[in-house]
C-alpha positions in Angstrom: -41.0 -112.1 165.8 -38.7 -112.9 168.9 -35.3 -113.5 168.9 -32.6 -114.6 171.4 -29.0 -114.4 171.7 -28.0 -117.1 174.3 -30.8 -115.7 177.1 -33.6 -117.1 178.5 -36.3 -115.5 176.8 -38.0 -112.0 178.1 -35.0 -111.4 180.4 -32.8 -109.3 177.8 -29.5 -108.0 178.6 -28.6 -104.8 176.8 -31.0 -105.4 173.7 -30.3 -109.1 173.5 -34.1 -109.9 173.1 -36.3 -108.2 170.5 -40.1 -108.5 171.0 -42.4 -107.0 168.1 -45.3 -105.9 169.7 -47.5 -107.3 166.6 -46.4 -110.8 167.5 -47.2 -110.3 170.9 -50.7 -109.7 169.9 -50.8 -112.6 167.6 -49.5 -115.2 170.4 -52.1 -113.1 172.8 -54.5 -114.1 169.8 -53.9 -118.1 169.6 -54.0 -118.3 173.4 -57.3 -116.7 174.0 -58.7 -119.0 170.5 -57.1 -122.1 172.3 -58.1 -121.5 176.0 -61.1 -118.9 175.9 -61.7 -115.4 177.4 -60.0 -115.9 180.8 -56.9 -116.8 179.5 -54.2 -115.7 182.0 -51.5 -113.1 181.0 -48.7 -115.7 182.5 -50.5 -118.1 179.6 -50.2 -115.5 176.8 -46.6 -114.7 177.7 -45.9 -118.5 177.7 -47.5 -118.8 174.0 -45.4 -115.8 172.8 -42.2 -116.9 174.5 -41.3 -114.4 176.7 -42.1 -113.4 180.4 -44.9 -111.4 181.9 -43.0 -108.3 182.4 -42.3 -108.0 178.9 -45.8 -108.0 178.2 -46.5 -105.3 180.5 -43.4 -103.5 178.6 -44.4 -104.0 175.1 -48.4 -103.5 175.4 -49.2 -103.1 179.4 -51.8 -104.9 181.6 -54.6 -106.9 181.0 -56.9 -104.0 180.2 -54.3 -102.9 177.7 -54.0 -106.0 176.3 -57.7 -106.3 175.6 -57.9 -102.5 174.0 -55.4 -103.3 171.8 -56.6 -106.5 170.8 -60.1 -104.6 170.5 -58.7 -102.5 168.1 -57.7 -105.3 166.2 -61.1 -106.8 166.1 -62.7 -103.7 165.3 -60.4 -103.5 162.0 -61.5 -106.8 160.9 -65.0 -106.2 161.2 -64.9 -102.7 159.5 -62.9 -104.4 156.9 -65.4 -107.4 156.7 -68.5 -104.7 156.5 -67.2 -102.5 153.8 -65.9 -105.3 152.0 -69.6 -106.7 152.0 -71.5 -103.8 151.1 -68.8 -102.3 148.4 -70.6 -101.3 145.1 -74.0 -102.2 146.9 -76.8 -99.9 146.2 -78.3 -98.2 148.9 -81.1 -100.5 150.1 -82.4 -103.1 152.7 -80.5 -105.7 151.0 -77.1 -103.5 151.5 -78.1 -103.1 155.7 -78.7 -107.0 155.6 -74.8 -107.7 154.3 -73.7 -104.9 156.6 -75.2 -106.5 159.8 -74.6 -110.3 158.6 -70.9 -109.4 157.9 -70.5 -107.5 161.6 -72.4 -111.1 162.9 -70.0 -113.2 161.2 -66.9 -111.5 161.8 -67.6 -111.8 165.7 -68.5 -115.4 165.5 -65.3 -116.3 163.5 -63.2 -114.2 166.4 -65.6 -115.5 169.0 -63.3 -116.0 171.9 -61.8 -112.9 171.0 -65.2 -111.2 170.9 -65.7 -112.2 174.4 -62.1 -111.3 175.7 -62.5 -107.7 174.3 -66.0 -107.2 175.5 -65.9 -109.0 178.9 -62.6 -110.4 179.5 -60.9 -107.8 181.6 -60.7 -106.9 185.2 -62.0 -103.5 184.5 -65.4 -104.2 183.6 -67.1 -100.5 183.8 -69.9 -99.9 181.2 -67.2 -97.6 179.5 -64.9 -100.5 179.1 -67.5 -103.1 177.6 -68.2 -100.6 174.9 -64.6 -100.2 173.7 -65.3 -102.1 170.8 -68.4 -100.0 169.9 -66.1 -96.7 170.0 -63.4 -98.4 167.7 -65.8 -99.3 165.4 -68.1 -96.1 165.1 -66.2 -93.6 163.2 -66.0 -95.2 159.9 -69.7 -96.4 160.1 -70.9 -93.0 160.9 -69.0 -92.0 157.7 -70.9 -94.6 156.1 -74.2 -93.7 157.9 -73.6 -90.0 156.9 -72.8 -90.8 153.3 -76.2 -93.0 153.0 -78.3 -90.3 154.4 -76.7 -87.7 151.9 -76.9 -89.7 148.7 -80.7 -90.3 149.5 -81.7 -86.3 150.8 -81.6 -87.2 154.3 -80.4 -84.8 156.9 -76.9 -86.5 158.1 -76.4 -84.7 161.3 -77.6 -88.0 163.2 -75.0 -90.3 161.8 -72.7 -90.4 164.7 -75.4 -90.7 167.5 -77.1 -93.6 165.3 -73.6 -95.4 164.6 -73.0 -95.2 168.7 -76.7 -97.0 168.8 -76.4 -99.5 166.2 -72.9 -100.3 167.2 -74.1 -100.4 170.7 -76.9 -102.8 169.9 -75.1 -104.8 167.8 -72.8 -105.9 170.3 -75.4 -106.7 172.8 -77.0 -108.9 170.2 -74.4 -110.5 169.2 -73.5 -111.7 172.9 -76.9 -112.9 172.9 -76.7 -114.8 169.7 -73.2 -116.2 170.4 -74.2 -117.7 173.4 -78.1 -118.6 173.3 -79.2 -118.2 169.7 -79.6 -120.9 167.0 -80.3 -118.3 164.1 -77.9 -118.0 161.4 -76.0 -114.5 161.1 -78.3 -113.9 157.7 -81.8 -114.6 159.7 -80.5 -112.4 162.5 -79.3 -109.8 160.1 -82.9 -109.8 158.6 -84.6 -110.0 161.8 -82.2 -106.5 162.8 -82.5 -104.7 159.2 -86.6 -104.9 159.8 -85.7 -102.9 163.1 -83.3 -100.4 161.7 -84.7 -100.1 157.9 -87.2 -97.2 158.8 -84.4 -94.6 159.7 -82.3 -95.2 156.4 -84.7 -96.2 153.6 -85.7 -93.7 150.6 -87.2 -91.4 150.3 -86.6 -88.2 150.0 -84.7 -87.1 147.1 -86.4 -84.1 145.7 
C-alpha cells in the first residue's frame, strides 16, 4: 500500500510516504503481465505510483526484483502441485498431475515465468536456475517420501529434484514458445520418461 501526505510519490520526507514491499511486487507483476518480460524498472515504478529509487530502496535492482518474483512464482508452483496431488495414491497418475500442475501454473503466469528465467541482465546459468532452486526443497521432500513409502532409497531425492525441476524449466520454456501440446499431454510424455525411477516395487 502507498499512502502520500501532500508530496510527489516516491519522494518522501520524514516518513511521509509508506511503501509496502508486497504492493510493489504486485505492481511489478501487473506491469510484467501487461508489457512483457522486458518491462523497465521505470514502468514498474510508474505502475506502483512511486519513483525508481523507491524500488531500489524497498526491493533492489532488476536482478533482486527478479529474485523476489521468482520466490513468489515458486511458491505458487509448489502450492499448485501439492494441491493437485493431495490425497492421491503413489502412482504414475499422481506424477502426471504433479507435472501438469507445474506446467499449468507456469502457463498461467507466462510473462512472469519468462521474466524470472531470463528477464534479468544477469543471465548466468546460476541466475537462470533460481526458480529451480526455490522449488527444489519441497519437491525433494515429496520425492523422498514417495520413495520411502515404496521401500526405495530416499537418498537420491535431492539430486533428482534438481534434475526434475531443471528439466521442467527448460521444457516449459520450449512448450510456452513452440509447442501446441496441452499441459496434460506434455505431462503424460514426461511421466513416461520419469516414471522408471519412482515406480513400485520394492516394498518387501
